[in-house]
All heavy atoms as an XYZ file, in Angstrom:
995
protein
N       2.581     14.640     -5.244
C       1.892     14.865     -3.995
C       2.146     13.684     -3.074
O       2.118     12.543     -3.487
C       0.395     15.038     -4.249
C      -0.367     15.142     -2.962
S      -2.001     15.865     -3.033
C      -1.714     17.367     -3.870
N       2.401     13.979     -1.828
C       2.592     12.944     -0.817
C       1.253     12.312     -0.472
O       0.212     12.930     -0.604
C       3.190     13.566      0.448
C       4.547     14.141      0.193
O       5.455     13.426     -0.172
N       4.688     15.434      0.360
N       1.292     11.065     -0.011
C       0.072     10.389      0.414
C       0.226      9.981      1.865
O       1.270      9.495      2.275
C      -0.203      9.168     -0.450
C      -0.529      9.565     -1.846
C      -0.974      8.473     -2.735
N      -0.716      7.141     -2.260
C      -1.122      6.073     -2.897
N      -1.802      6.179     -3.995
N      -0.853      4.877     -2.443
N      -0.828     10.187      2.608
C      -0.825      9.882      4.028
C      -2.125      9.188      4.369
O      -3.189      9.619      3.969
C      -0.711     11.189      4.834
C      -0.817     11.128      6.339
C       0.320     10.311      6.918
C      -0.786     12.527      6.912
N      -2.030      8.088      5.080
C      -3.215      7.349      5.523
C      -3.202      7.332      7.034
O      -2.191      7.043      7.651
C      -3.163      5.918      4.983
C      -4.256      5.054      5.495
N      -5.485      5.015      4.904
C      -4.315      4.234      6.554
C      -6.252      4.173      5.562
N      -5.555      3.689      6.580
N      -4.333      7.665      7.617
C      -4.452      7.654      9.072
C      -5.574      6.706      9.438
O      -6.656      6.789      8.891
C      -4.770      9.059      9.616
C      -3.632     10.021      9.313
C      -5.060      9.001     11.111
C      -3.884     11.436      9.747
N      -5.312      5.817     10.379
C      -6.360      4.962     10.916
C      -6.569      5.335     12.365
O      -5.622      5.609     13.080
C      -5.967      3.482     10.844
O      -5.954      3.047      9.528
N      -7.803      5.350     12.778
C      -8.123      5.627     14.170
C      -8.179      4.317     14.927
O      -8.648      3.317     14.417
C      -9.477      6.334     14.242
O      -9.850      6.506     15.569
N      -7.709      4.325     16.167
C      -7.671      3.098     16.949
C      -8.114      3.355     18.376
O      -7.843      4.399     18.938
C      -6.251      2.543     16.951
O      -6.154      1.443     17.805
N      -8.770      2.378     18.960
C      -9.112      2.404     20.380
C      -8.269      1.325     21.051
O      -8.595      0.153     20.964
C     -10.600      2.139     20.590
C     -10.987      2.221     22.054
O     -10.132      2.255     22.928
N     -12.275      2.262     22.307
N      -7.168      1.672     21.717
C      -6.249      0.679     22.257
C      -6.834     -0.148     23.392
O      -6.269     -1.149     23.770
C      -5.066      1.514     22.750
C      -5.622      2.868     22.992
C      -6.745      3.034     21.997
N      -7.989      0.229     23.933
C      -8.564     -0.513     25.034
C      -9.457     -1.644     24.558
O      -9.995     -2.380     25.368
C      -9.351      0.435     25.930
C      -8.452      1.483     26.551
C      -9.237      2.501     27.348
O     -10.447      2.461     27.407
N      -8.527      3.419     27.954
N      -9.640     -1.802     23.261
C     -10.486     -2.863     22.729
C      -9.618     -3.911     22.066
O      -8.655     -3.597     21.391
C     -11.449     -2.302     21.684
C     -12.349     -1.246     22.240
C     -13.797     -1.561     21.900
O     -14.080     -2.568     21.290
N     -14.675     -0.711     22.329
N      -9.965     -5.169     22.260
C      -9.283     -6.242     21.566
C      -9.981     -6.458     20.246
O     -11.193     -6.463     20.184
C      -9.339     -7.546     22.372
C      -8.478     -7.476     23.611
O      -7.477     -6.742     23.599
O      -8.805     -8.164     24.575
N      -9.221     -6.630     19.176
C      -9.812     -6.881     17.876
C      -9.409     -8.241     17.375
O      -8.625     -8.946     18.007
N      -9.923     -8.627     16.211
C      -9.613     -9.929     15.650
C      -8.123    -10.154     15.430
O      -7.644    -11.264     15.523
C     -10.359     -9.938     14.318
C     -11.370     -8.851     14.422
C     -10.859     -7.874     15.424
N      -7.368     -9.083     15.160
C      -5.938     -9.258     14.901
C      -5.221     -9.836     16.116
O      -4.243    -10.564     15.975
C      -5.304     -7.931     14.497
N      -5.696     -9.507     17.331
C      -5.026    -10.029     18.514
C      -5.230    -11.530     18.661
O      -4.504    -12.187     19.382
C      -5.528     -9.297     19.763
O      -6.897     -9.586     19.970
N      -6.232    -12.080     17.967
C      -6.504    -13.507     18.030
C      -5.790    -14.281     16.928
O      -5.809    -15.499     16.918
C      -8.017    -13.736     17.924
C      -8.789    -13.082     19.052
C     -10.274    -13.024     18.781
O     -10.723    -13.608     17.764
O     -10.991    -12.400     19.568
N      -5.173    -13.586     15.986
C      -4.553    -14.239     14.839
C      -3.158    -13.652     14.616
O      -3.012    -12.662     13.909
C      -5.423    -14.046     13.604
S      -4.830    -14.958     12.174
N      -2.123    -14.267     15.204
C      -0.770    -13.715     15.094
C      -0.292    -13.538     13.660
O       0.442    -12.613     13.374
C       0.092    -14.741     15.837
C      -0.841    -15.521     16.682
C      -2.186    -15.458     16.002
N      -0.699    -14.428     12.739
C      -0.268    -14.296     11.347
C      -0.826    -13.027     10.728
O      -0.130    -12.333      9.987
C      -0.688    -15.525     10.550
C       0.032    -16.779     10.990
C      -0.610    -18.056     10.461
O      -1.636    -17.978      9.763
O      -0.067    -19.119     10.766
N      -2.080    -12.701     11.017
C      -2.681    -11.469     10.511
C      -1.965    -10.257     11.078
O      -1.722     -9.284     10.380
C      -4.163    -11.395     10.867
O      -4.888    -12.372     10.196
N      -1.639    -10.332     12.350
C      -0.946     -9.226     12.998
C       0.434     -9.014     12.372
O       0.838     -7.891     12.100
C      -0.822     -9.501     14.491
C      -0.307     -8.319     15.273
C      -0.339     -8.559     16.768
O      -1.201     -9.305     17.250
O       0.527     -7.982     17.445
N       1.149    -10.090     12.123
C       2.467     -9.987     11.507
C       2.369     -9.443     10.090
O       3.158     -8.595      9.688
C       3.162    -11.348     11.506
C       4.588    -11.284     10.985
C       5.288    -12.627     11.069
O       4.867    -13.493     11.855
O       6.263    -12.794     10.317
N       1.393     -9.909      9.331
C       1.192     -9.413      7.964
C       0.871     -7.929      7.978
O       1.423     -7.157      7.195
C       0.067    -10.173      7.267
O       0.431    -11.507      7.061
N      -0.037     -7.526      8.867
C      -0.382     -6.106      8.971
C       0.847     -5.280      9.306
O       1.092     -4.240      8.710
C      -1.457     -5.869     10.026
C      -1.656     -4.401     10.322
C      -2.372     -3.599      9.455
C      -1.080     -3.824     11.443
C      -2.529     -2.242      9.702
C      -1.228     -2.473     11.706
C      -1.955     -1.684     10.833
N       1.630     -5.755     10.264
C       2.834     -5.031     10.676
C       3.787     -4.836      9.505
O       4.324     -3.752      9.297
C       3.512     -5.795     11.815
C       4.183     -4.927     12.819
C       4.812     -5.709     13.949
N       4.652     -7.148     13.813
C       4.145     -7.945     14.745
N       3.766     -7.464     15.879
N       4.036     -9.231     14.557
N       3.984     -5.903      8.701
C       4.875     -5.802      7.533
C       4.320     -4.843      6.490
O       5.048     -4.011      5.947
C       5.100     -7.178      6.906
C       6.010     -8.067      7.739
O       6.688     -7.546      8.656
O       6.042     -9.288      7.479
N       3.031     -4.960      6.190
C       2.406     -4.073      5.208
C       2.505     -2.626      5.685
O       2.859     -1.726      4.918
C       0.934     -4.472      4.964
C       0.883     -5.810      4.231
C       0.188     -3.386      4.195
C      -0.492     -6.456      4.215
N       2.209     -2.410      6.935
C       2.252     -1.073      7.519
C       3.654     -0.492      7.443
O       3.862      0.611      6.954
C       1.778     -1.159      8.979
C       1.771      0.153      9.705
C       0.682      0.997      9.608
C       2.831      0.512     10.517
C       0.666      2.208     10.297
C       2.825      1.713     11.203
C       1.740      2.557     11.095
N       4.626     -1.243      7.918
C       5.990     -0.723      8.011
C       6.634     -0.480      6.645
O       7.365      0.480      6.464
C       6.867     -1.649      8.844
C       8.217     -1.068      9.168
C       8.167      0.305      9.837
O       7.309      0.536     10.703
O       9.004      1.162      9.490
N       6.359     -1.347      5.683
C       7.035     -1.254      4.392
C       6.203     -0.568      3.315
O       6.604     -0.533      2.152
C       7.483     -2.642      3.937
C       8.482     -3.239      4.905
C       8.154     -4.331      5.695
C       9.736     -2.669      5.084
C       9.053     -4.859      6.610
C      10.647     -3.188      5.994
C      10.298     -4.283      6.748
O      11.192     -4.794      7.656
N       5.067      0.005      3.681
C       4.250      0.735      2.703
C       5.055      1.903      2.139
O       5.799      2.563      2.871
C       2.976      1.239      3.373
N       4.902      2.171      0.839
C       5.659      3.263      0.232
C       5.059      4.640      0.506
O       5.572      5.637      0.022
C       5.591      2.931     -1.260
C       4.312      2.183     -1.410
C       4.135      1.403     -0.129
N       3.986      4.706      1.253
C       3.360      5.977      1.597
C       3.209      6.066      3.114
O       3.200      5.064      3.819
C       2.000      6.153      0.910
C       1.099      4.965      1.036
C       0.277      4.805      2.138
C       1.091      3.983      0.057
C      -0.540      3.704      2.256
C       0.273      2.879      0.167
C      -0.545      2.739      1.268
N       3.098      7.281      3.610
C       3.017      7.498      5.042
C       1.728      6.970      5.635
O       0.652      7.210      5.101
N       1.856      6.242      6.732
C       0.694      5.709      7.450
C       0.925      5.855      8.944
O       2.060      5.751      9.409
C       0.506      4.217      7.148
C       0.121      3.897      5.736
S       0.023      2.110      5.454
C      -1.375      1.668      6.470
N      -0.170      6.080      9.661
C      -0.083      6.059     11.111
C      -1.401      5.551     11.674
O      -2.436      5.592     11.016
C       0.281      7.417     11.691
S      -0.885      8.732     11.407
N      -1.327      5.035     12.873
C      -2.501      4.602     13.611
C      -2.680      5.619     14.727
O      -1.739      5.925     15.464
C      -2.328      3.182     14.194
C      -3.538      2.790     15.031
C      -2.096      2.174     13.073
N      -3.901      6.134     14.825
C      -4.193      7.194     15.783
C      -5.280      6.712     16.726
O      -6.284      6.155     16.290
C      -4.647      8.469     15.045
C      -3.499      8.985     14.190
C      -5.117      9.525     16.029
C      -3.845     10.197     13.380
N      -5.092      6.935     18.007
C      -6.096      6.583     19.003
C      -7.284      7.523     18.921
O      -7.211      8.599     18.311
N      -8.363      7.126     19.539
C      -9.549      7.974     19.549
C      -9.297      9.285     20.289
O     -10.037     10.242     20.134
C     -10.733      7.218     20.156
C     -11.182      5.997     19.351
C     -12.325      5.288     20.056
C     -11.565      6.362     17.932
N      -8.212      9.342     21.052
C      -7.809     10.579     21.725
C      -6.967     11.468     20.810
O      -6.444     12.486     21.227
C      -7.037     10.262     23.004
C      -5.742      9.492     22.745
O      -5.458      9.127     21.577
O      -5.019      9.234     23.723
N      -6.817     11.052     19.531
C      -6.095     11.785     18.474
C      -4.575     11.731     18.608
O      -3.871     12.451     17.923
C      -6.570     13.235     18.376
C      -8.012     13.353     17.990
C      -8.440     14.771     17.802
N      -9.843     14.808     17.429
C     -10.399     15.752     16.719
N      -9.690     16.758     16.304
N     -11.678     15.717     16.426
N      -4.055     10.869     19.469
C      -2.607     10.728     19.606
C      -2.095      9.596     18.727
O      -2.754      8.565     18.582
C      -2.225     10.465     21.063
S      -2.485     11.917     22.089
N      -0.929      9.787     18.152
C      -0.327      8.797     17.259
C       0.167      7.616     18.082
O       0.951      7.783     19.020
C       0.816      9.413     16.437
C       0.256     10.507     15.522
C       1.554      8.350     15.637
C       1.308     11.294     14.758
N      -0.313      6.417     17.714
C       0.089      5.176     18.386
C       1.189      4.458     17.624
O       2.022      3.789     18.217
C      -1.116      4.241     18.530
C      -2.295      4.797     19.320
C      -3.475      3.834     19.254
C      -1.895      5.070     20.751
N       1.164      4.569     16.291
C       2.166      3.956     15.421
C       2.372      4.855     14.215
O       1.414      5.465     13.737
C       1.699      2.599     14.898
C       1.617      1.501     15.903
C       1.080      0.242     15.233
O      -0.107      0.126     14.998
N       1.960     -0.689     14.926
N       3.594      4.906     13.731
C       3.910      5.657     12.512
C       4.910      4.831     11.716
O       5.874      4.320     12.279
C       4.494      7.021     12.851
N       4.672      4.707     10.412
C       5.600      3.907      9.613
C       6.790      4.753      9.140
O       6.815      5.986      9.304
C       4.884      3.204      8.452
C       4.479      4.131      7.328
O       4.599      5.347      7.406
N       3.984      3.543      6.257
N       7.766      4.074      8.560
C       9.011      4.730      8.142
C       8.760      5.801      7.089
O       9.393      6.859      7.120
C       9.996      3.684      7.622
N       7.827      5.547      6.155
C       7.552      6.525      5.094
C       7.000      7.826      5.684
O       7.361      8.917      5.240
C       6.584      5.939      4.071
N       6.133      7.727      6.678
C       5.590      8.932      7.310
C       6.688      9.679      8.052
O       6.784     10.905      7.961
C       4.455      8.575      8.268
C       3.826      9.774      8.983
C       3.131     10.703      7.983
C       2.855      9.314     10.046
N       7.515      8.943      8.777
C       8.616      9.575      9.513
C       9.543     10.320      8.565
O       9.924     11.467      8.828
C       9.382      8.530     10.318
S       8.410      7.803     11.652
N       9.885      9.686      7.456
C      10.750     10.317      6.462
C      10.085     11.551      5.862
O      10.702     12.608      5.729
C      11.094      9.310      5.357
C      12.035      9.786      4.264
C      13.411     10.119      4.839
C      12.175      8.725      3.189
N       8.787     11.430      5.525
C       8.056     12.541      4.922
C       8.015     13.753      5.852
O       8.174     14.887      5.414
C       6.624     12.105      4.588
C       5.822     13.178      3.900
S       4.060     12.845      3.574
C       3.791     11.150      3.931
N       7.822     13.507      7.147
C       7.656     14.608      8.093
C       8.942     15.024      8.802
O       8.965     16.036      9.496
C       6.600     14.237      9.140
C       5.194     14.000      8.595
C       4.259     13.620      9.738
C       4.677     15.213      7.848
N      10.001     14.217      8.672
C      11.283     14.576      9.274
C      11.411     14.244     10.752
O      12.217     14.848     11.452
N      10.622     13.288     11.218
C      10.667     12.875     12.618
C      11.050     11.412     12.724
O      10.833     10.632     11.805
C       9.287     13.031     13.283
C       8.830     14.443     13.462
C       7.983     15.039     12.536
C       9.224     15.191     14.569
C       7.545     16.343     12.703
C       8.786     16.491     14.743
C       7.944     17.056     13.804
O       7.516     18.342     13.975
N      11.546     11.021     13.899
C      11.753      9.606     14.191
C      10.421      9.055     14.697
O       9.562      9.824     15.153
C      12.829      9.430     15.265
O      12.341      9.873     16.519
N      10.246      7.723     14.669
C       9.009      7.150     15.223
C       8.798      7.551     16.690
O       7.680      7.856     17.097
C       9.216      5.638     15.100
C      10.210      5.472     14.006
C      11.110      6.691     14.081
N       9.863      7.586     17.454
C       9.764      7.942     18.873
C       9.259      9.379     19.055
O       8.539      9.663     20.011
C      11.126      7.772     19.580
C      11.627      6.346     19.620
C      12.263      5.871     18.300
O      12.663      6.712     17.476
O      12.299      4.649     18.108
N       9.657     10.260     18.149
C       9.211     11.649     18.247
C       7.732     11.794     17.904
O       7.056     12.678     18.439
C      10.036     12.535     17.321
C      11.473     12.696     17.770
C      12.327     13.385     16.729
O      12.279     13.048     15.552
N      13.097     14.367     17.165
N       7.223     10.942     17.020
C       5.819     11.037     16.633
C       4.874     10.341     17.605
O       3.729     10.766     17.767
C       5.609     10.461     15.225
C       6.118     11.315     14.066
C       5.900     10.602     12.753
C       5.442     12.677     14.058
N       5.342      9.288     18.253
C       4.471      8.539     19.167
C       3.941      9.429     20.283
O       4.696     10.160     20.913
C       5.212      7.347     19.759
C       5.603      6.250     18.780
C       6.295      5.113     19.507
C       4.410      5.742     17.998
N       2.634      9.380     20.492
C       2.007     10.180     21.527
C       1.666     11.600     21.104
O       1.003     12.328     21.845
N       2.092     11.997     19.911
C       1.812     13.341     19.411
C       0.360     13.445     18.964
O      -0.156     12.568     18.289
C       2.728     13.668     18.202
O       4.091     13.602     18.634
C       2.442     15.037     17.625
N      -0.300     14.520     19.327
C      -1.648     14.805     18.833
C      -1.499     15.134     17.346
O      -0.793     16.078     16.987
C      -2.223     15.993     19.599
C      -3.626     16.367     19.181
O      -4.001     16.149     18.006
O      -4.358     16.903     20.021
N      -2.143     14.343     16.480
C      -1.954     14.508     15.043
C      -2.375     15.894     14.562
O      -1.872     16.377     13.556
C      -2.665     13.421     14.247
C      -4.164     13.529     14.249
C      -5.019     12.988     15.146
C      -4.973     14.227     13.302
N      -6.303     13.297     14.831
C      -6.311     14.063     13.694
C      -4.701     14.967     12.161
C      -7.376     14.616     12.995
C      -5.766     15.517     11.465
C      -7.076     15.341     11.876
N      -3.255     16.575     15.306
C      -3.689     17.899     14.856
C      -2.554     18.916     14.925
O      -2.602     19.935     14.248
C      -4.905     18.397     15.670
O      -4.545     18.499     17.047
C      -6.090     17.454     15.516
N      -1.523     18.621     15.715
C      -0.366     19.517     15.786
C       0.510     19.431     14.530
O       1.393     20.254     14.324
C       0.455     19.222     17.033
C      -0.304     19.509     18.314
C       0.581     19.408     19.510
C      -0.086     19.621     20.828
N      -1.224     20.453     20.940
N       0.246     18.425     13.696
C       1.010     18.247     12.466
C       0.286     18.808     11.241
O       0.770     18.692     10.127
C       1.304     16.763     12.245
C       2.089     16.078     13.358
C       2.149     14.581     13.110
C       3.481     16.673     13.480
N      -0.867     19.407     11.452
C      -1.692     19.932     10.364
C      -1.560     21.446     10.324
O      -1.554     22.116     11.361
C      -3.172     19.546     10.569
C      -3.337     18.033     10.710
C      -4.054     20.097      9.455
C      -2.923     17.234      9.502
N      -1.484     22.002      9.127
C      -1.460     23.446      8.971
C      -2.707     24.034      9.631
O      -3.816     23.544      9.426
C      -1.425     23.794      7.477
C      -1.430     25.283      7.233
O      -2.437     25.947      7.444
N      -0.307     25.791      6.778
N      -2.537     25.083     10.424
C      -3.639     25.674     11.189
C      -4.808     26.086     10.293
O      -5.970     25.988     10.699
C      -3.138     26.862     11.998
N      -4.530     26.518      9.084
C      -5.589     26.937      8.165
C      -6.457     25.785      7.677
O      -7.580     26.000      7.222
N      -5.962     24.559      7.770
C      -6.704     23.387      7.306
C      -7.351     22.610      8.448
O      -8.136     21.692      8.224
C      -5.771     22.428      6.554
C      -5.203     23.039      5.289
O      -5.707     24.076      4.846
O      -4.248     22.461      4.744
N      -7.027     22.971      9.666
C      -7.429     22.171     10.813
C      -8.944     22.100     11.018
O      -9.483     21.043     11.324
C      -6.755     22.698     12.081
C      -6.787     21.795     13.287
C      -6.270     20.401     12.962
C      -5.983     22.403     14.406
N      -9.651     23.195     10.796
C     -11.099     23.204     11.009
C     -11.825     22.216     10.113
O     -12.598     21.372     10.594
N     -11.553     22.273      8.821
C     -12.239     21.357      7.895
C     -11.780     19.926      8.103
O     -12.572     18.985      7.984
C     -12.025     21.784      6.443
O     -10.662     21.703      6.096
N     -10.537     19.737      8.461
C     -10.028     18.391      8.683
C     -10.615     17.786      9.961
O     -10.942     16.599      9.990
C      -8.504     18.401      8.749
C      -7.833     17.067      8.631
C      -8.263     16.334      7.362
C      -6.330     17.240      8.631
N     -10.793     18.575     10.982
C     -11.416     18.090     12.215
C     -12.851     17.658     11.952
O     -13.321     16.661     12.507
C     -11.385     19.174     13.293
O     -10.067     19.363     13.748
N     -13.549     18.379     11.073
C     -14.913     17.988     10.705
C     -14.912     16.635     10.003
O     -15.759     15.789     10.267
C     -15.556     19.037      9.808
C     -15.912     20.304     10.533
C     -16.444     21.367      9.587
O     -16.198     21.343      8.385
N     -17.181     22.315     10.144
N     -13.951     16.406      9.113
C     -13.860     15.128      8.413
C     -13.547     13.999      9.401
O     -14.051     12.893      9.277
C     -12.824     15.188      7.297
C     -13.302     16.014      6.125
C     -12.381     15.868      4.951
C     -12.843     16.711      3.805
N     -14.036     16.198      3.153
N     -12.694     14.282     10.375
C     -12.364     13.295     11.412
C     -13.641     12.890     12.152
O     -13.906     11.714     12.356
C     -11.347     13.894     12.373
C     -11.053     13.045     13.565
C     -11.733     13.041     14.746
C     -10.017     12.088     13.709
N     -11.178     12.138     15.612
C     -10.127     11.547     15.001
C      -9.005     11.643     12.871
C      -9.255     10.576     15.478
C      -8.134     10.680     13.352
C      -8.264     10.154     14.631
N     -14.426     13.887     12.557
C     -15.669     13.609     13.281
C     -16.656     12.840     12.404
O     -17.316     11.908     12.869
C     -16.307     14.906     13.787
C     -15.470     15.645     14.809
C     -15.139     14.828     16.040
O     -15.970     14.019     16.485
O     -14.017     14.997     16.558
N     -16.762     13.205     11.124
C     -17.645     12.490     10.207
C     -17.236     11.030     10.077
O     -18.073     10.135     10.087
C     -17.647     13.151      8.823
C     -18.471     14.413      8.681
C     -18.220     15.045      7.310
C     -19.947     14.134      8.882
N     -15.943     10.807      9.957
C     -15.451      9.433      9.827
C     -15.747      8.641     11.096
O     -16.133      7.477     11.031
C     -13.947      9.427      9.532
N     -15.585      9.250     12.254
C     -15.804      8.553     13.520
C     -17.286      8.265     13.767
O     -17.637      7.238     14.325
C     -15.233      9.369     14.671
N     -18.165      9.174     13.325
C     -19.593      9.035     13.600
C     -20.365      8.334     12.491
O     -21.367      7.691     12.748
C     -20.196     10.416     13.836
C     -19.666     11.086     15.088
C     -20.138     12.527     15.221
O     -20.959     12.960     14.388
O     -19.683     13.197     16.147
N     -19.923      8.480     11.271
C     -20.680      7.974     10.131
C     -20.447      6.487      9.905
O     -19.562      5.880     10.491
C     -20.294      8.759      8.872
N     -21.232      5.941      9.041
C     -21.057      4.542      8.678
C     -20.132      4.405      7.482
O     -19.848      3.301      7.058
C     -22.418      3.890      8.354
O     -23.041      4.631      7.309
C     -23.299      3.861      9.581
N     -19.667      5.518      6.934
C     -18.750      5.453      5.800
C     -17.412      4.883      6.248
O     -17.020      5.009      7.404
C     -18.543      6.835      5.175
O     -17.874      7.674      6.072
N     -16.725      4.278      5.317
C     -15.453      3.636      5.631
C     -14.337      4.653      5.788
O     -13.475      4.515      6.635
C     -15.099      2.599      4.538
C     -13.731      2.016      4.777
C     -16.148      1.519      4.492
N     -14.342      5.705      4.975
C     -13.243      6.668      5.065
C     -13.669      8.048      4.595
O     -14.679      8.213      3.930
C     -12.035      6.190      4.278
S     -12.229      6.301      2.500
N     -12.859      9.010      4.942
C     -12.983     10.388      4.473
C     -11.675     10.715      3.770
O     -10.603     10.350      4.245
C     -13.191     11.355      5.649
C     -14.496     11.190      6.361
C     -15.653     11.707      5.540
O     -15.583     12.752      4.911
N     -16.733     10.951      5.532
N     -11.778     11.405      2.628
C     -10.581     11.784      1.865
C     -10.554     13.281      1.661
O     -11.588     13.905      1.486
C     -10.579     11.100      0.505
C     -10.481      9.617      0.592
C     -10.610      9.002     -0.773
N     -10.781      7.571     -0.609
C     -10.310      6.681     -1.438
N      -9.662      7.057     -2.499
N     -10.498      5.406     -1.216
N      -9.347     13.815      1.670
C      -9.180     15.239      1.428
C      -7.719     15.518      1.076
O      -6.857     14.654      1.240
C      -9.608     16.067      2.664
O      -9.675     17.440      2.307
C      -8.649     15.870      3.827
N      -7.470     16.712      0.606
C      -6.096     17.187      0.421
C      -5.871     18.254      1.478
O      -6.730     19.096      1.720
C      -5.910     17.747     -0.983
C      -5.962     16.656     -2.017
C      -5.670     17.159     -3.393
C      -5.654     15.945     -4.297
N      -6.261     16.161     -5.556
N      -4.720     18.193      2.100
C      -4.429     19.133      3.179
C      -2.934     19.367      3.269
O      -2.148     18.695      2.613
C      -4.998     18.600      4.526
O      -4.937     19.651      5.487
C      -4.217     17.397      5.021
N      -2.566     20.323      4.094
C      -1.152     20.614      4.325
C      -0.749     20.081      5.691
O      -1.424     20.324      6.684
C      -0.906     22.124      4.274
C      -1.146     22.722      2.906
C      -1.194     24.209      2.956
N      -2.420     24.615      3.658
C      -2.745     25.874      3.922
N      -1.940     26.862      3.581
N      -3.868     26.162      4.548
N       0.350     19.330      5.709
C       0.930     18.870      6.963
C       2.253     19.589      7.158
O       2.853     20.069      6.197
C       1.122     17.331      7.007
C      -0.220     16.623      6.944
C       2.038     16.848      5.906
N       2.684     19.643      8.385
C       3.905     20.387      8.701
C       5.099     19.459      8.826
O       5.101     18.548      9.655
C       3.722     21.162     10.008
C       2.590     22.182     10.004
C       2.393     22.739     11.410
C       2.884     23.285      9.016
N       6.108     19.699      8.024
C       7.389     19.016      8.161
C       8.062     19.555      9.423
O       7.784     20.686      9.857
C       8.254     19.274      6.921
C       9.520     18.503      6.902
N      10.662     18.956      7.533
C       9.824     17.310      6.349
C      11.632     18.068      7.353
N      11.143     17.065      6.643
N       8.917     18.779      9.987
C       9.638     19.195     11.205
C      10.340     20.540     11.013
O      10.456     21.343     11.939
C      10.640     18.118     11.588
C      11.365     18.396     12.865
C      12.276     17.254     13.216
N      13.008     17.547     14.427
C      14.006     16.861     14.860
N      14.408     15.796     14.191
N      14.620     17.180     15.970
N      10.786     20.815      9.796
C      11.481     22.068      9.499
C      10.534     23.265      9.461
O      10.984     24.401      9.376
C      12.194     21.955      8.149
O      11.236     21.860      7.096
N       9.208     23.007      9.499
C       8.230     24.090      9.443
C       7.621     24.298      8.064
O       6.709     25.096      7.903
N       8.126     23.575      7.074
C       7.626     23.691      5.704
C       6.317     22.921      5.563
O       6.182     21.822      6.085
C       8.681     23.136      4.704
C       8.141     23.090      3.293
C       9.950     23.955      4.783
N       5.362     23.533      4.857
C       4.102     22.846      4.564
C       4.290     21.844      3.439
O       4.938     22.145      2.433
C       3.029     23.844      4.091
C       2.388     24.609      5.231
O       2.361     24.087      6.354
O       1.890     25.713      4.974
N       3.705     20.658      3.596
C       3.689     19.638      2.541
C       2.236     19.349      2.204
O       1.431     19.063      3.099
C       4.348     18.341      3.027
C       5.781     18.395      3.495
C       6.185     17.042      4.086
C       6.687     18.757      2.335
N       1.897     19.402      0.930
C       0.550     19.015      0.513
C       0.483     17.496      0.471
O       1.368     16.838     -0.068
C       0.225     19.583     -0.867
C      -0.215     21.002     -0.803
C       0.553     22.108     -1.057
C      -1.517     21.476     -0.449
N      -0.197     23.243     -0.878
C      -1.478     22.879     -0.506
C      -2.701     20.846     -0.079
C      -2.582     23.668     -0.221
C      -3.803     21.632      0.203
C      -3.740     23.027      0.130
N      -0.564     16.950      1.052
C      -0.763     15.501      1.059
C      -2.206     15.181      0.676
O      -3.109     15.983      0.882
C      -0.445     14.848      2.433
C       1.005     15.055      2.818
C      -1.365     15.365      3.518
N      -2.365     14.005      0.132
C      -3.684     13.430     -0.061
C      -3.931     12.576      1.170
O      -3.232     11.597      1.393
C      -3.699     12.582     -1.334
O      -4.940     11.942     -1.474
N      -4.891     12.971      1.969
C      -5.118     12.353      3.272
C      -6.359     11.473      3.229
O      -7.386     11.860      2.690
C      -5.305     13.451      4.323
C      -5.563     13.012      5.749
C      -4.283     12.466      6.369
C      -6.077     14.180      6.561
N      -6.258     10.304      3.795
C      -7.391      9.390      3.917
C      -7.505      8.986      5.379
O      -6.553      8.476      5.965
C      -7.169      8.165      3.046
C      -8.286      7.166      3.152
C      -8.017      5.997      2.249
N      -8.765      4.869      2.771
C      -8.698      3.664      2.284
N      -7.908      3.416      1.269
N      -9.397      2.695      2.802
N      -8.660      9.238      5.967
C      -8.922      8.870      7.360
C      -9.913      7.720      7.345
O     -11.014      7.855      6.821
C      -9.496     10.065      8.155
C      -9.817      9.644      9.578
C      -8.530     11.232      8.142
N      -9.505      6.587      7.889
C     -10.363      5.409      7.946
C     -10.617      5.028      9.398
O      -9.710      5.089     10.222
C      -9.683      4.210      7.274
O      -9.401      4.490      5.935
N     -11.840      4.638      9.662
C     -12.203      4.143     10.985
C     -12.762      2.745     10.795
O     -13.735      2.561     10.072
C     -13.247      5.047     11.674
C     -13.643      4.468     13.029
C     -12.706      6.458     11.839
N     -12.131      1.770     11.398
C     -12.627      0.397     11.334
C     -13.487      0.133     12.552
O     -13.151      0.541     13.661
C     -11.461     -0.583     11.268
C     -10.540     -0.398     10.066
C      -9.403     -1.395     10.118
C     -11.300     -0.510      8.771
N     -14.597     -0.574     12.345
C     -15.581     -0.775     13.409
C     -15.793     -2.242     13.724
O     -15.552     -3.095     12.882
C     -16.917     -0.170     12.969
C     -16.797      1.294     12.644
C     -18.056      1.854     12.017
N     -17.837      3.218     11.611
C     -17.771      4.246     12.452
N     -17.949      4.049     13.741
N     -17.546      5.447     12.025
N     -16.293     -2.500     14.919
C     -16.651     -3.869     15.294
C     -18.039     -4.204     14.728
O     -18.658     -3.364     14.046
C     -16.593     -4.065     16.807
C     -17.610     -3.259     17.579
O     -18.564     -2.721     16.980
O     -17.466     -3.181     18.816
N     -18.538     -5.387     15.014
C     -19.826     -5.834     14.475
C     -20.986     -4.957     14.925
O     -22.005     -4.871     14.252
C     -20.079     -7.288     14.875
N     -20.833     -4.263     16.053
C     -21.890     -3.387     16.568
C     -21.779     -1.960     16.033
O     -22.593     -1.116     16.378
C     -21.858     -3.382     18.088
C     -22.176     -4.725     18.710
C     -22.121     -4.643     20.208
C     -22.392     -6.008     20.807
N     -22.287     -6.010     22.267
N     -20.739     -1.708     15.252
C     -20.560     -0.376     14.691
C     -19.715      0.561     15.529
O     -19.561      1.722     15.196
N     -19.148      0.053     16.611
C     -18.293      0.878     17.464
C     -16.893      0.971     16.873
O     -16.363     -0.026     16.392
C     -18.217      0.292     18.868
S     -19.795      0.265     19.715
N     -16.286      2.152     16.922
C     -14.930      2.305     16.381
C     -13.920      1.403     17.089
O     -13.906      1.326     18.307
C     -14.589      3.750     16.619
C     -15.890      4.446     16.809
C     -16.810      3.427     17.416
N     -13.128      0.680     16.294
C     -12.022     -0.114     16.824
C     -10.696      0.483     16.404
O      -9.814      0.713     17.215
C     -12.095     -1.552     16.283
C     -13.200     -2.450     16.809
C     -13.200     -3.778     16.054
C     -13.008     -2.684     18.292
N     -10.535      0.698     15.093
C      -9.283      1.206     14.537
C      -9.581      2.270     13.512
O     -10.533      2.195     12.811
C      -8.501      0.082     13.847
C      -8.240     -1.088     14.736
C      -9.028     -2.213     14.685
C      -7.194     -1.052     15.631
C      -8.781     -3.295     15.507
C      -6.947     -2.141     16.450
C      -7.746     -3.260     16.383
O      -7.498     -4.320     17.199
């Protein structure tokens, strides 16, 4: 089974990583070289970053995925329950939501993935990433 991790991000907020270049560089390396698909998604549900493993898994280049509404990559039959998990993750105090779902490869083939949606928050509890 493929693994996919999605983080939600609010690009209009500055976070601690912007104050620490070493942390930012480490995150970038971990993100890019992870052996499983990862992407950072804005609160508007558009993909802001996608790593090489995700691009390979889905059959797209990073440029093709950037700006894409991630819900367009989910099998229509799974979208309702997955949207509920997205909302729970964004509103709840839990760190992540996990589920298994089908994502669409560029060729149109469904791929089963273990999906984890994480929302990182600031000290006040507002979503950052």
